[in-house]
N, C-alpha and C positions, 0 to 999 in steps of 0.2 A: 503493500500500500505506500503510496506517496507521502512524504513528510508534508509538514506546513510548509517548509522552506521550498520545497518542490512545487508545491500547488500555490503557492502565493509568492513567486519570486521578486515581484515588483513590489510588496508590502514590506513597510518598515515597521520595526517593533510598537511605534507609537499607533499606526494604522491597524494593525492586529488586535491591539488592546482596544481601540475603539471600536472594532467589529464586536468583542466581548462585552464592552460597557453598554452599548446598543441593545444588544440581545437581553442583558440584565435589565436594563431600564424598561423594555417591554414587557418581560415578564413580572416585574416588581408592579409596574403601573396597573397591569390588568388584575394581579392579585389584589392590589389596594381597591380596584374599580370594583371587584365582586364584593369586597367588604363593605363597600360605601352602598352598593346596591342593597344588601342585606340591611343596612341601617336606614334604608329609605331616603338617602341623600341623592340618588340616581333613579329615575324613573323610566317607564317605557321599557323596550327592548334592549337588551346588553348582550352582544355578541362577543366573546372573550378569544383572544389570539393564542393563549398559552399554548405552547408546543411548536408554534410555527413561526418562531422568531427569525430562525435562519433564512426563511425564504424573504422576508421584507428586507432585512438587513443585508444580507449578500447581494438580491438584486438591485435595490438602489442605491448602493455604495458605489456603483460603476457610473451613474449618471452625472451628468454634468448640469449646473444652475439653470440653464434655459430649458432643460428637458421637462416632460410632462409626466403625470402620473394619475391614473385613473383607477379607483378601486371600488369595492363593493361595501356591504355593511358590517364587515369584520375587519375594519380598517385602522383602529388605534395603533396598531404597530406600523402601519405603512407611515401613517402621519408622522410618529415620532421618529421613524428611521429617516424620514426626509428632512427633520430638522425643525419640526412643529414643537414650540415649547411644551413642556408637560403640564405647566400651569394652565395654559390656554385650552389645551386638551382635556384636562380635568373639568376645567369651568364649563365647557362644551356639554360635557356628561351631566353636570349639575344644573344645566339650565340657565346659566349666568351670563349677564351681558358682556362680560370679559371673555367669554367664549369665542372660538375661531369663527363661528357662524351666529355670534351674538346671542347665543342661548337658544336659537331658534331650530337648530338642526339635532343637537342631541347626539347620542351614540353613532347614528347611522348616515350622518351628513356631515362631516367634518370637512372642512373646504379653506382653502387659502391660496388665492393665485399667485401671491408674490412668492409662493414657494413652487409653483407649478403644479401644486397637488388640487386638481379638479374634482375631488369629492369622492366620499364614499356614496353609493347609491342603493336604496332599499330594493329596487327592482332586480331581480334575479337576471343577469346578463345585459342588465341596462346600460353598464358602462362601457361595453365593447362598440356600438355605434358612435359613441361620444369619442373613443379613442382614435376611431376612423377619422372621424371629423377633424380632431387635432392633427392626426397624420396628414392629412390632406392639405390642410392650412399651413401646415410647415413646409411642406413640399412645393407648393404654390408661390409661399413666401420667402422661404429661407433655403430652399433647395437641400433638404434633408437634414440641415445643422440641428434642429431639435427634434430628438427622439420622444414618442410616447410609449410608456410602458404601462399595459393593460393587465390589471389584477383580476382575476374572477375564479370561482370556485368550480369543481367538477359538476355540480349540478346545472351549472349554467350552459354547458355544453348541450343538453337537450332542449335548450331554447333557440328558436329560429333566428333571433340576432347573432348566434355564434356563426352560423353558415353565411348569412348576410355580410358579416362583418369580415371573415376571411376571404370570401370571394371579392368583395370591394378593394381590400387591403392588398390583394394579389394582383388583381387587373390594374391597379393604379401604382403598383410598386411602391407602397407608403412605408415611412420610417416607424413602424409599430412593432413592438415585442409584445406578443400575447402570452401572458404568464398564468397557466392555469394551476391553482393551488389545490391539488388532489389530496384533500385528508380524508379520503375514504368514505366518506358520508355526505350525502344531501338531505340536510336535517336529520331525520332519523333513518334513512334509508342506505343501506351499503350500496356502493358503487355496483358491485357484481349482480345487484337485483335489477339495475335500472340500464345497464349498457349492455348491448348485445357485441360491442367490441371493447374488451377490458382495457386495452393499451390506446387511452384517449389521444395522445399525440400522433398516432396513425391516421386519424381523422383529419388533420391539417395536411398531412402529405397528401391529401386527395385534391387539395386547392393548390399544391405546388410549392408549398410553404416548408422550409427547412425546419425538422421538429425532431425534439428528442426528449428522453426522461432525464430527469435530474433528482439526484439524493438530496431532497429538502430537510434533511436533518444536518446536512454538512454545509456550513455557511461559506466554506470555501470552494466547495463544488458548485453552489448555486452562484456565487460570485463569477467563478470562471467561465461559465456558460452564458450567463446573463452578459458578461463583458464581451464575449464573442458575438452575441445576437445584436448587442448595441452597436457594437463597430460595425457590423454588417449594414445595418440600418442606415447608420449615418454616412456610410460610403455609397448609398444610393441603391442598394442590391435589394430591398425591400423588406417584408416582414419575415420574422421567425416565430416559431412556437415553442414555448418550455412547458412539459408536463412536470412541475415539481412534485415530486412524493413526500409528503408530509401527513401530521396527524394533531388533531386538537385533542389535548387531554381533557377538557372540559366539555359540556353538552353544547348542543347547536346554539343556546342562549341561555341566560341563567333560569328561563322557565322551563328547561329541558330536564325531565328527570333521569334521562340517560338509561332506560330500560332496554335498549335494543342491542347491548353489546355488553361483555363480559370484562369484569374487572381486570382479569388476566390478560386481555388484549391491551389494555391501557398500559399495564405494567411492562409488557413485553416493549411497547414503543418509548417508554420511559427509559429502558436501559440504553437507547439510542440517542437521549436528549441532547439537543443540539449545543446547549451552553456547557454542560458538563464535558461534552466531545471536544469541544475547543480548548476548553479549561485544560482538559487532560493533555492534548497536544502541545499547549503553550508552554506547560511545566514540564513535560518529558523532553522536549526539545530545547529547553533552557532559552526560551523566548520571554519569559515571564517568572516572576518568583511569587510565592504564595501571599508576600505582603503587596505586590503589585495589584493582585487582583483582588484582596480584601481592602485594598484604599477605594478601587473602583467601586466594589460593592457598596461600602459606606457611603460614597459620595452619591451614588444612586438612590440608596435608601433616604438620603437627607432631600434629595430632588423630590422624590415622590411625596413624602411627607410636606414638603413645601407647597407641591401642587395642591394637596388636598386643603391645606390651610388657605391658601388663595383663593381656591373655588369656594369654600365653604363663606369666607368673609366678603366674596363679590355679591353685589345687588343682582337680583333678577331684572329682567328688562321691564322697563315702565309701560304701561297699558298702550301709550301711543304709539309703541313699536310695532302694534299690529297692523299699522299703516304704513309702516317703512318697507323698502325693499320688493313693492309690489310691481307687476309689469307695467300697469297702465294707471296713473293718478286719476282721481276723479275730478271730471271737470265741473266748474262752479256753476254752469248752466244744464248740468245733467239733471233729468228729473228724480224726484226721489222715488226710491222703491218700497 
């Protein structure tokens, strides 16, 4: 098996530690979010990313500032990996005006155009056509300089948007990287019960898109393949498709009793935990010390506690915010309804 040094020849110790820090940040943030949900600080649906951290961190680490990300409703990890401040994300989960969507979006609708983060979307598969639109805009305006990374789950592949999006991306040779996070379940239904073709990436091959499976529990493997796909898109060679094999330790949402799988299955996946795996490699190969990693763990814990404090002390949106950010303002001469 390749060593960390062989798999990440261009990465410095600082960069490797940053990958570790980001994964730990996402893990701790999500664990704290679950706690806050249990304390009724967070309402609505809450879909946690615990177990899948290597996907977001590995793929997003190769993007440039001008690039775009489109996500789904399990997007906290993507937002944090892109650099959205934990305070702002937690405030949005709390429904506070200091959140990234001013408290109006909540868990499933994080958005920050300044980061090129064009949102989570609650519609399964709904982000793929948006990704194609961003890719088309990039090609028309910038000649592929801006790449769009499109995240979606395995269940989205059974939506019509999947086929429409891949078809147009291929026809127009758009700079889009499609990243399917295959965590094995669409809500409570296992992939093998809903797909006639178990290897999802082969569906993309039918559209002439270079595609492959990636080990989503290895952040360096994800980074390596995402880097190649992004470079291909930026060179004007069109879209790529990555089926990233991962696993969510928690249920579909906090409302999910997870009665459809055995605990032993979860424990088997935990043996391949992405954070523990990178930690072992860094220590074994002398790229970090226990003290280095402990310091990062403590830093993350402080940041997450600060995010909760910030969110808790922030105000809710005032009532007049109901009339802000709508598509069309009411004309003064419009008849009353």
